[in-house]
A tleap script that builds the chain and sets N, CA, C and O, in Angstrom:
source leaprc.protein.ff14SB
mol = sequence {
  NMET ALA PHE THR ARG ALA CYS ALA ILE ASP
  GLU VAL GLY ASP THR GLU ALA PHE ALA VAL
  THR ILE ASP GLY ILE ASP VAL ALA VAL ALA
  ARG ASP GLY GLU GLU PHE PHE ALA LEU GLN
  ASP LEU CYS SER HIE ALA ALA VAL ALA LEU
  THR GLU GLY GLU VAL ALA ASP CYS GLN ILE
  GLU CYS TRP LEU HIE GLY SER THR PHE ASP
  LEU ARG THR GLY LYS PRO THR ILE PHE PRO
  ALA THR GLU PRO VAL ALA THR PHE PRO VAL
  ASP VAL ARG ASP GLY VAL VAL TYR VAL ASP
  THR SER THR THR LEU ASN ASP VAL ALA PRO
  CSER
}
set mol.1.N position { -16.430 -3.994 23.854 }
set mol.1.CA position { -15.105 -3.850 22.859 }
set mol.1.C position { -14.834 -4.821 22.769 }
set mol.1.O position { -14.965 -5.779 23.531 }
set mol.2.N position { -14.129 -4.649 21.180 }
set mol.2.CA position { -12.902 -5.346 21.136 }
set mol.2.C position { -11.644 -5.156 20.451 }
set mol.2.O position { -11.559 -5.052 19.227 }
set mol.3.N position { -10.988 -5.127 20.990 }
set mol.3.CA position { -9.665 -4.600 20.938 }
set mol.3.C position { -8.576 -5.703 20.022 }
set mol.3.O position { -8.359 -6.823 20.484 }
set mol.4.N position { -7.972 -5.286 18.779 }
set mol.4.CA position { -7.284 -6.161 18.029 }
set mol.4.C position { -5.747 -5.307 17.613 }
set mol.4.O position { -5.675 -4.203 17.072 }
set mol.5.N position { -4.642 -6.153 18.030 }
set mol.5.CA position { -3.205 -5.335 17.790 }
set mol.5.C position { -3.499 -4.945 16.444 }
set mol.5.O position { -4.154 -5.488 15.554 }
set mol.6.N position { -2.681 -3.576 16.528 }
set mol.6.CA position { -2.575 -2.747 15.474 }
set mol.6.C position { -0.872 -2.801 14.823 }
set mol.6.O position { -0.550 -3.030 13.657 }
set mol.7.N position { -0.310 -2.623 15.548 }
set mol.7.CA position { 1.213 -2.435 15.701 }
set mol.7.C position { 1.597 -1.745 16.867 }
set mol.7.O position { 0.993 -1.202 17.792 }
set mol.8.N position { 2.788 -1.923 16.553 }
set mol.8.CA position { 3.743 -1.468 17.816 }
set mol.8.C position { 3.542 -0.053 17.561 }
set mol.8.O position { 3.061 0.383 16.515 }
set mol.9.N position { 3.884 0.579 18.446 }
set mol.9.CA position { 3.792 2.333 18.855 }
set mol.9.C position { 5.490 2.028 17.900 }
set mol.9.O position { 5.423 2.374 16.720 }
set mol.10.N position { 6.339 1.669 18.176 }
set mol.10.CA position { 7.556 2.112 17.445 }
set mol.10.C position { 7.767 1.823 15.944 }
set mol.10.O position { 8.812 1.982 15.312 }
set mol.11.N position { 6.614 1.384 15.503 }
set mol.11.CA position { 6.310 1.345 13.929 }
set mol.11.C position { 5.534 2.460 13.358 }
set mol.11.O position { 5.484 2.757 12.165 }
set mol.12.N position { 4.840 3.135 14.487 }
set mol.12.CA position { 4.204 4.282 13.837 }
set mol.12.C position { 5.376 5.639 14.242 }
set mol.12.O position { 5.653 5.838 15.424 }
set mol.13.N position { 5.976 6.477 13.163 }
set mol.13.CA position { 7.081 7.417 13.638 }
set mol.13.C position { 6.001 8.793 14.182 }
set mol.13.O position { 4.781 8.725 14.037 }
set mol.14.N position { 6.620 9.869 14.743 }
set mol.14.CA position { 5.967 11.017 14.754 }
set mol.14.C position { 5.643 11.627 14.038 }
set mol.14.O position { 6.441 12.168 13.271 }
set mol.15.N position { 4.060 11.856 13.946 }
set mol.15.CA position { 3.828 13.016 12.712 }
set mol.15.C position { 2.998 12.065 11.313 }
set mol.15.O position { 2.521 12.564 10.293 }
set mol.16.N position { 3.043 10.324 11.761 }
set mol.16.CA position { 3.199 9.545 11.036 }
set mol.16.C position { 2.009 8.672 10.625 }
set mol.16.O position { 1.233 8.452 11.555 }
set mol.17.N position { 1.675 8.102 9.400 }
set mol.17.CA position { 0.482 6.800 9.601 }
set mol.17.C position { 1.116 5.681 9.383 }
set mol.17.O position { 2.135 5.469 8.724 }
set mol.18.N position { 0.228 4.751 10.174 }
set mol.18.CA position { 0.570 3.511 9.457 }
set mol.18.C position { -0.553 2.483 9.158 }
set mol.18.O position { -1.449 2.027 9.868 }
set mol.19.N position { -0.234 2.292 7.990 }
set mol.19.CA position { -1.756 1.290 7.289 }
set mol.19.C position { -1.652 -0.086 8.107 }
set mol.19.O position { -0.575 -0.598 8.414 }
set mol.20.N position { -3.149 -0.717 8.479 }
set mol.20.CA position { -2.820 -1.844 8.475 }
set mol.20.C position { -4.336 -2.072 8.496 }
set mol.20.O position { -5.082 -1.192 8.925 }
set mol.21.N position { -4.881 -3.446 7.960 }
set mol.21.CA position { -6.068 -3.931 8.022 }
set mol.21.C position { -6.786 -5.048 9.022 }
set mol.21.O position { -6.586 -6.263 9.053 }
set mol.22.N position { -7.752 -4.187 9.889 }
set mol.22.CA position { -8.408 -5.250 11.117 }
set mol.22.C position { -9.614 -5.356 10.569 }
set mol.22.O position { -10.192 -4.362 10.131 }
set mol.23.N position { -10.263 -6.862 10.518 }
set mol.23.CA position { -11.495 -7.103 10.550 }
set mol.23.C position { -12.078 -6.972 8.624 }
set mol.23.O position { -13.196 -7.258 8.197 }
set mol.24.N position { -10.910 -6.472 7.841 }
set mol.24.CA position { -11.310 -6.144 6.686 }
set mol.24.C position { -11.747 -4.623 6.549 }
set mol.24.O position { -12.668 -4.327 5.787 }
set mol.25.N position { -11.123 -3.725 7.244 }
set mol.25.CA position { -11.542 -2.673 7.306 }
set mol.25.C position { -9.816 -2.180 7.211 }
set mol.25.O position { -9.028 -2.649 8.032 }
set mol.26.N position { -9.376 -1.278 6.219 }
set mol.26.CA position { -8.397 -0.603 5.679 }
set mol.26.C position { -8.486 0.543 7.129 }
set mol.26.O position { -9.443 1.302 7.289 }
set mol.27.N position { -7.240 0.462 8.132 }
set mol.27.CA position { -7.123 1.480 9.363 }
set mol.27.C position { -6.147 2.214 9.091 }
set mol.27.O position { -5.238 1.588 8.547 }
set mol.28.N position { -5.933 3.407 9.261 }
set mol.28.CA position { -4.590 4.026 9.730 }
set mol.28.C position { -4.259 4.540 10.831 }
set mol.28.O position { -4.683 5.578 11.339 }
set mol.29.N position { -3.663 3.977 11.129 }
set mol.29.CA position { -3.061 4.576 12.981 }
set mol.29.C position { -2.150 5.481 12.978 }
set mol.29.O position { -1.020 5.411 12.494 }
set mol.30.N position { -2.724 6.466 13.605 }
set mol.30.CA position { -2.168 8.301 13.472 }
set mol.30.C position { -0.974 8.052 14.764 }
set mol.30.O position { -1.278 7.316 15.703 }
set mol.31.N position { 0.282 8.676 14.718 }
set mol.31.CA position { 0.772 9.398 15.769 }
set mol.31.C position { 0.969 10.459 16.027 }
set mol.31.O position { 2.155 10.686 15.788 }
set mol.32.N position { 0.397 11.452 16.463 }
set mol.32.CA position { 0.713 13.173 16.834 }
set mol.32.C position { 1.384 13.424 18.280 }
set mol.32.O position { 0.705 13.669 19.278 }
set mol.33.N position { 2.784 13.336 18.283 }
set mol.33.CA position { 3.536 13.583 19.973 }
set mol.33.C position { 3.129 12.066 20.293 }
set mol.33.O position { 3.089 11.105 19.525 }
set mol.34.N position { 2.784 12.159 21.933 }
set mol.34.CA position { 2.974 10.873 22.392 }
set mol.34.C position { 1.162 9.897 22.466 }
set mol.34.O position { 0.742 8.944 23.123 }
set mol.35.N position { 0.545 10.852 21.358 }
set mol.35.CA position { -1.129 10.789 21.106 }
set mol.35.C position { -1.379 9.521 19.702 }
set mol.35.O position { -0.904 9.405 18.572 }
set mol.36.N position { -2.183 8.889 20.365 }
set mol.36.CA position { -2.446 7.657 18.951 }
set mol.36.C position { -3.550 7.935 18.721 }
set mol.36.O position { -4.184 8.528 19.594 }
set mol.37.N position { -4.142 7.624 17.530 }
set mol.37.CA position { -5.639 7.676 16.830 }
set mol.37.C position { -5.669 6.518 15.662 }
set mol.37.O position { -4.728 6.125 14.972 }
set mol.38.N position { -7.122 6.069 15.654 }
set mol.38.CA position { -7.190 5.108 14.549 }
set mol.38.C position { -8.389 5.861 13.305 }
set mol.38.O position { -9.388 6.490 13.655 }
set mol.39.N position { -8.035 5.637 12.002 }
set mol.39.CA position { -9.610 6.293 11.367 }
set mol.39.C position { -9.522 5.136 10.564 }
set mol.39.O position { -8.643 4.290 10.733 }
set mol.40.N position { -10.717 5.037 9.378 }
set mol.40.CA position { -10.278 4.526 8.157 }
set mol.40.C position { -9.787 5.313 7.346 }
set mol.40.O position { -9.948 6.505 7.084 }
set mol.41.N position { -8.784 4.008 6.750 }
set mol.41.CA position { -7.567 4.683 5.922 }
set mol.41.C position { -7.749 4.892 4.289 }
set mol.41.O position { -7.049 4.411 3.398 }
set mol.42.N position { -9.216 5.991 4.141 }
set mol.42.CA position { -9.949 5.954 3.159 }
set mol.42.C position { -10.442 7.791 2.941 }
set mol.42.O position { -11.243 8.233 3.764 }
set mol.43.N position { -10.068 8.468 2.147 }
set mol.43.CA position { -10.401 9.493 2.196 }
set mol.43.C position { -11.847 9.450 1.674 }
set mol.43.O position { -12.250 8.719 0.770 }
set mol.44.N position { -12.495 10.252 2.306 }
set mol.44.CA position { -14.169 10.744 1.830 }
set mol.44.C position { -14.326 11.036 0.616 }
set mol.44.O position { -15.199 10.622 -0.147 }
set mol.45.N position { -13.244 11.962 0.356 }
set mol.45.CA position { -13.556 12.373 -1.189 }
set mol.45.C position { -12.958 12.192 -2.084 }
set mol.45.O position { -13.524 12.546 -3.118 }
set mol.46.N position { -11.829 11.700 -2.221 }
set mol.46.CA position { -11.089 10.430 -3.573 }
set mol.46.C position { -10.857 9.239 -2.974 }
set mol.46.O position { -9.706 8.879 -3.222 }
set mol.47.N position { -11.417 8.503 -2.323 }
set mol.47.CA position { -11.191 7.328 -2.297 }
set mol.47.C position { -9.967 6.979 -2.092 }
set mol.47.O position { -9.819 5.776 -2.310 }
set mol.48.N position { -8.915 7.566 -1.729 }
set mol.48.CA position { -7.505 7.009 -1.504 }
set mol.48.C position { -6.626 6.753 -0.283 }
set mol.48.O position { -6.949 7.459 0.673 }
set mol.49.N position { -6.058 6.298 -0.160 }
set mol.49.CA position { -5.086 5.895 1.732 }
set mol.49.C position { -5.135 6.907 1.981 }
set mol.49.O position { -4.810 7.742 1.136 }
set mol.50.N position { -5.553 7.284 3.225 }
set mol.50.CA position { -4.816 8.853 4.002 }
set mol.50.C position { -3.527 9.029 4.490 }
set mol.50.O position { -2.931 10.100 4.596 }
set mol.51.N position { -2.915 7.318 4.937 }
set mol.51.CA position { -1.757 7.040 5.224 }
set mol.51.C position { -0.914 7.317 4.266 }
set mol.51.O position { 0.217 7.054 4.674 }
set mol.52.N position { -0.892 7.786 3.012 }
set mol.52.CA position { 0.121 8.391 2.286 }
set mol.52.C position { 0.211 9.765 2.800 }
set mol.52.O position { 1.317 10.265 2.594 }
set mol.53.N position { -0.629 10.517 3.406 }
set mol.53.CA position { -0.593 11.706 3.258 }
set mol.53.C position { 0.097 12.075 4.611 }
set mol.53.O position { 0.677 11.148 5.177 }
set mol.54.N position { 0.112 13.323 5.215 }
set mol.54.CA position { 1.187 13.685 6.212 }
set mol.54.C position { 0.196 14.174 7.465 }
set mol.54.O position { -0.932 14.661 7.379 }
set mol.55.N position { 0.844 13.938 8.439 }
set mol.55.CA position { 0.046 13.815 9.484 }
set mol.55.C position { 0.526 15.700 10.783 }
set mol.55.O position { 1.597 16.275 10.591 }
set mol.56.N position { 0.238 15.852 11.095 }
set mol.56.CA position { 0.333 17.705 11.887 }
set mol.56.C position { -0.624 17.901 12.258 }
set mol.56.O position { -1.627 17.672 11.581 }
set mol.57.N position { -0.678 18.472 13.652 }
set mol.57.CA position { -1.684 19.727 14.621 }
set mol.57.C position { -2.517 18.118 14.847 }
set mol.57.O position { -3.584 18.170 15.458 }
set mol.58.N position { -2.318 17.551 14.650 }
set mol.58.CA position { -3.956 16.365 15.521 }
set mol.58.C position { -4.782 16.184 13.608 }
set mol.58.O position { -5.844 15.572 13.493 }
set mol.59.N position { -4.124 16.766 12.429 }
set mol.59.CA position { -4.791 16.219 11.544 }
set mol.59.C position { -3.992 15.428 10.809 }
set mol.59.O position { -2.793 15.313 11.063 }
set mol.60.N position { -4.569 14.826 9.854 }
set mol.60.CA position { -4.035 14.099 8.793 }
set mol.60.C position { -4.739 14.648 7.404 }
set mol.60.O position { -5.888 15.084 7.341 }
set mol.61.N position { -3.782 14.533 6.268 }
set mol.61.CA position { -3.854 15.308 5.037 }
set mol.61.C position { -4.061 14.268 4.095 }
set mol.61.O position { -3.416 13.228 4.223 }
set mol.62.N position { -4.907 14.411 3.127 }
set mol.62.CA position { -5.064 13.680 2.020 }
set mol.62.C position { -3.859 14.129 0.999 }
set mol.62.O position { -3.839 15.322 0.694 }
set mol.63.N position { -3.145 13.517 0.606 }
set mol.63.CA position { -2.068 13.144 -0.573 }
set mol.63.C position { -2.734 14.224 -1.925 }
set mol.63.O position { -2.213 15.212 -2.441 }
set mol.64.N position { -3.901 13.645 -2.171 }
set mol.64.CA position { -4.440 13.692 -3.330 }
set mol.64.C position { -4.969 14.912 -3.731 }
set mol.64.O position { -4.603 15.345 -4.823 }
set mol.65.N position { -5.886 15.658 -2.958 }
set mol.65.CA position { -6.326 16.780 -3.113 }
set mol.65.C position { -6.643 18.046 -1.630 }
set mol.65.O position { -7.558 18.813 -1.333 }
set mol.66.N position { -5.198 17.640 -0.988 }
set mol.66.CA position { -5.078 18.197 0.347 }
set mol.66.C position { -6.346 18.471 1.428 }
set mol.66.O position { -6.364 19.445 2.182 }
set mol.67.N position { -7.070 17.768 1.390 }
set mol.67.CA position { -7.643 17.418 2.062 }
set mol.67.C position { -7.566 17.426 3.577 }
set mol.67.O position { -7.210 16.302 3.931 }
set mol.68.N position { -7.739 18.168 4.542 }
set mol.68.CA position { -7.359 17.160 6.213 }
set mol.68.C position { -8.459 17.290 6.730 }
set mol.68.O position { -9.377 18.015 6.348 }
set mol.69.N position { -8.399 16.072 8.303 }
set mol.69.CA position { -9.212 15.226 8.553 }
set mol.69.C position { -8.799 15.877 10.118 }
set mol.69.O position { -7.631 16.266 10.100 }
set mol.70.N position { -9.258 16.021 11.034 }
set mol.70.CA position { -9.478 16.291 12.138 }
set mol.70.C position { -9.172 14.518 12.488 }
set mol.70.O position { -9.977 13.664 12.115 }
set mol.71.N position { -7.757 14.130 13.329 }
set mol.71.CA position { -7.764 12.713 13.754 }
set mol.71.C position { -8.773 11.994 14.650 }
set mol.71.O position { -9.277 10.872 14.596 }
set mol.72.N position { -8.947 13.458 15.852 }
set mol.72.CA position { -10.171 12.650 16.873 }
set mol.72.C position { -11.710 13.025 16.845 }
set mol.72.O position { -12.461 12.931 17.815 }
set mol.73.N position { -11.997 13.387 15.807 }
set mol.73.CA position { -12.748 13.515 14.740 }
set mol.73.C position { -13.528 12.508 13.527 }
set mol.73.O position { -14.594 11.945 13.279 }
set mol.74.N position { -12.355 12.705 13.071 }
set mol.74.CA position { -12.852 11.854 11.746 }
set mol.74.C position { -13.480 13.206 10.753 }
set mol.74.O position { -13.586 13.112 9.530 }
set mol.75.N position { -13.803 14.256 11.421 }
set mol.75.CA position { -14.056 15.500 10.486 }
set mol.75.C position { -13.256 16.208 9.269 }
set mol.75.O position { -12.096 16.588 9.427 }
set mol.76.N position { -13.959 16.362 8.029 }
set mol.76.CA position { -13.137 17.029 7.511 }
set mol.76.C position { -12.927 18.416 7.870 }
set mol.76.O position { -13.842 19.096 8.333 }
set mol.77.N position { -11.665 18.898 7.661 }
set mol.77.CA position { -11.034 20.547 8.381 }
set mol.77.C position { -10.704 21.830 7.173 }
set mol.77.O position { -10.789 23.057 7.120 }
set mol.78.N position { -10.268 20.657 6.246 }
set mol.78.CA position { -10.033 21.725 4.584 }
set mol.78.C position { -10.832 20.773 3.136 }
set mol.78.O position { -10.756 19.558 2.954 }
set mol.79.N position { -11.419 21.591 2.445 }
set mol.79.CA position { -12.466 21.332 1.437 }
set mol.79.C position { -11.110 20.211 0.722 }
set mol.79.O position { -10.124 19.963 1.415 }
set mol.80.N position { -11.213 19.792 -0.302 }
set mol.80.CA position { -12.705 19.742 -0.858 }
set mol.80.C position { -13.354 18.622 -0.377 }
set mol.80.O position { -14.290 18.221 -1.069 }
set mol.81.N position { -13.011 17.821 0.956 }
set mol.81.CA position { -14.071 16.662 1.492 }
set mol.81.C position { -14.873 17.489 2.236 }
set mol.81.O position { -14.476 18.522 2.775 }
set mol.82.N position { -15.808 17.130 2.271 }
set mol.82.CA position { -17.274 17.470 3.076 }
set mol.82.C position { -17.788 16.293 4.348 }
set mol.82.O position { -18.457 16.442 5.370 }
set mol.83.N position { -17.238 15.307 3.836 }
set mol.83.CA position { -17.870 14.082 4.874 }
set mol.83.C position { -16.819 13.795 5.860 }
set mol.83.O position { -15.754 14.411 5.918 }
set mol.84.N position { -17.070 13.099 6.419 }
set mol.84.CA position { -16.336 12.455 7.826 }
set mol.84.C position { -15.978 11.323 7.743 }
set mol.84.O position { -16.820 10.596 7.215 }
set mol.85.N position { -14.645 10.620 8.183 }
set mol.85.CA position { -14.269 9.661 7.901 }
set mol.85.C position { -14.659 8.629 9.215 }
set mol.85.O position { -14.853 9.262 10.253 }
set mol.86.N position { -14.782 7.376 9.318 }
set mol.86.CA position { -15.033 6.487 10.574 }
set mol.86.C position { -13.831 6.622 11.810 }
set mol.86.O position { -12.890 5.943 11.400 }
set mol.87.N position { -13.587 7.024 12.721 }
set mol.87.CA position { -12.741 6.794 13.717 }
set mol.87.C position { -12.729 5.397 14.581 }
set mol.87.O position { -13.651 4.633 14.295 }
set mol.88.N position { -12.070 5.076 15.315 }
set mol.88.CA position { -12.501 3.919 16.007 }
set mol.88.C position { -11.335 4.221 17.464 }
set mol.88.O position { -10.266 4.825 17.373 }
set mol.89.N position { -11.804 3.730 18.493 }
set mol.89.CA position { -11.007 3.518 19.488 }
set mol.89.C position { -9.763 3.312 19.833 }
set mol.89.O position { -9.242 2.538 19.030 }
set mol.90.N position { -9.093 3.626 20.605 }
set mol.90.CA position { -7.535 3.206 20.738 }
set mol.90.C position { -6.879 2.712 21.807 }
set mol.90.O position { -6.417 3.605 22.516 }
set mol.91.N position { -6.707 1.810 22.115 }
set mol.91.CA position { -5.931 1.607 23.629 }
set mol.91.C position { -4.103 1.126 22.967 }
set mol.91.O position { -3.619 0.472 22.043 }
set mol.92.N position { -3.599 2.003 24.224 }
set mol.92.CA position { -1.956 1.551 23.624 }
set mol.92.C position { -1.669 1.485 25.422 }
set mol.92.O position { -1.912 2.348 26.265 }
set mol.93.N position { -1.077 0.137 25.583 }
set mol.93.CA position { -0.420 -0.693 26.356 }
set mol.93.C position { 0.546 -1.303 26.194 }
set mol.93.O position { 0.622 -1.796 25.068 }
set mol.94.N position { 1.645 -1.570 27.080 }
set mol.94.CA position { 2.875 -2.031 26.670 }
set mol.94.C position { 3.718 -2.216 25.180 }
set mol.94.O position { 4.313 -3.187 24.714 }
set mol.95.N position { 3.575 -1.346 24.851 }
set mol.95.CA position { 4.358 -0.573 23.824 }
set mol.95.C position { 4.133 -0.748 22.292 }
set mol.95.O position { 4.799 -0.556 21.275 }
set mol.96.N position { 1.976 -1.529 22.820 }
set mol.96.CA position { 1.625 -1.748 21.503 }
set mol.96.C position { 0.046 -0.776 21.282 }
set mol.96.O position { -0.527 -0.238 22.229 }
set mol.97.N position { -0.339 -0.733 20.157 }
set mol.97.CA position { -1.234 0.026 19.677 }
set mol.97.C position { -2.406 -0.754 19.589 }
set mol.97.O position { -2.137 -1.804 19.006 }
set mol.98.N position { -3.756 -0.680 19.966 }
set mol.98.CA position { -4.749 -2.034 19.902 }
set mol.98.C position { -6.095 -0.707 19.404 }
set mol.98.O position { -6.484 0.402 19.772 }
set mol.99.N position { -6.363 -1.644 18.458 }
set mol.99.CA position { -7.939 -0.931 17.596 }
set mol.99.C position { -9.158 -1.385 17.779 }
set mol.99.O position { -9.427 -2.437 17.199 }
set mol.100.N position { -10.329 -0.673 18.705 }
set mol.100.CA position { -11.707 -1.541 18.110 }
set mol.100.C position { -12.016 -1.242 17.118 }
set mol.100.O position { -11.799 -0.059 16.858 }
set mol.101.N position { -12.694 -2.116 15.993 }
set mol.101.CA position { -13.033 -1.689 14.778 }
set mol.101.C position { -14.497 -2.230 14.970 }
set mol.101.O position { -15.008 -2.144 13.854 }
set mol.102.N position { -15.318 -2.691 15.758 }
set mol.102.CA position { -16.231 -3.365 16.288 }
set mol.102.C position { -17.760 -2.064 16.081 }
set mol.102.O position { -18.951 -2.141 15.777 }
set mol.103.N position { -16.423 -0.583 16.602 }
set mol.103.CA position { -17.635 0.417 17.206 }
set mol.103.C position { -16.794 1.810 16.371 }
set mol.103.O position { -15.600 1.786 16.075 }
set mol.104.N position { -17.477 2.652 16.173 }
set mol.104.CA position { -16.614 3.680 15.873 }
set mol.104.C position { -17.207 4.776 17.021 }
set mol.104.O position { -18.219 4.707 17.718 }
set mol.105.N position { -16.053 5.918 16.917 }
set mol.105.CA position { -16.522 7.113 17.614 }
set mol.105.C position { -17.255 8.034 17.434 }
set mol.105.O position { -17.645 8.751 18.356 }
set mol.106.N position { -17.555 8.176 16.317 }
set mol.106.CA position { -18.228 9.160 16.017 }
set mol.106.C position { -19.619 8.996 14.716 }
set mol.106.O position { -20.147 9.804 13.952 }
set mol.107.N position { -19.821 7.441 15.002 }
set mol.107.CA position { -21.300 6.989 14.294 }
set mol.107.C position { -21.297 7.141 12.406 }
set mol.107.O position { -22.295 6.908 11.725 }
set mol.108.N position { -20.241 7.481 11.964 }
set mol.108.CA position { -20.030 7.135 10.939 }
set mol.108.C position { -19.547 5.454 10.269 }
set mol.108.O position { -18.394 5.079 10.480 }
set mol.109.N position { -20.115 4.920 9.808 }
set mol.109.CA position { -19.831 3.391 9.044 }
set mol.109.C position { -18.654 3.282 8.634 }
set mol.109.O position { -17.989 4.314 8.547 }
set mol.110.N position { -18.201 2.300 8.352 }
set mol.110.CA position { -16.779 2.212 7.961 }
set mol.110.C position { -17.657 1.525 5.973 }
set mol.110.O position { -18.613 0.776 5.775 }
set mol.111.N position { -16.626 2.334 4.860 }
set mol.111.CA position { -17.102 2.050 4.005 }
set mol.111.C position { -16.782 0.655 3.400 }
set mol.111.O position { -17.343 0.287 2.368 }
savepdb mol mol.pdb
quit
C-alpha cells in the first residue's frame, strides 16, 4: 500500500468532507465523529463533487439530487444513484490523514 498525505485531521470538521487530489484522483476525505473515510469525490449519478454535500450517519449526500453513499462501502443508499463510488484505505496517525489510492476497498475503479 502506498499511503499519501491527504490532510490534517483538523482540516476536516465533524460531519464534513474535505476535497483533495491524490495521484490525479479527486478524493473526498470525510469525517463522521472520530472516524475518517476516503472515497472518490464524484457522484456516480450526476458527476458532481460529493464534498459539497452533507455527512451524517456514516453517509455522504450528493447536493444535486440527494443521493447518499455509505462512507464505508461506497454503495448508494438513496436513489437516484444506483452505482457505487470507489472507496480507499485510510490511515490516521500523528494528526494526519493518509489515503492509498492505488487500491480500492470495494473493487470499484475510480473514473
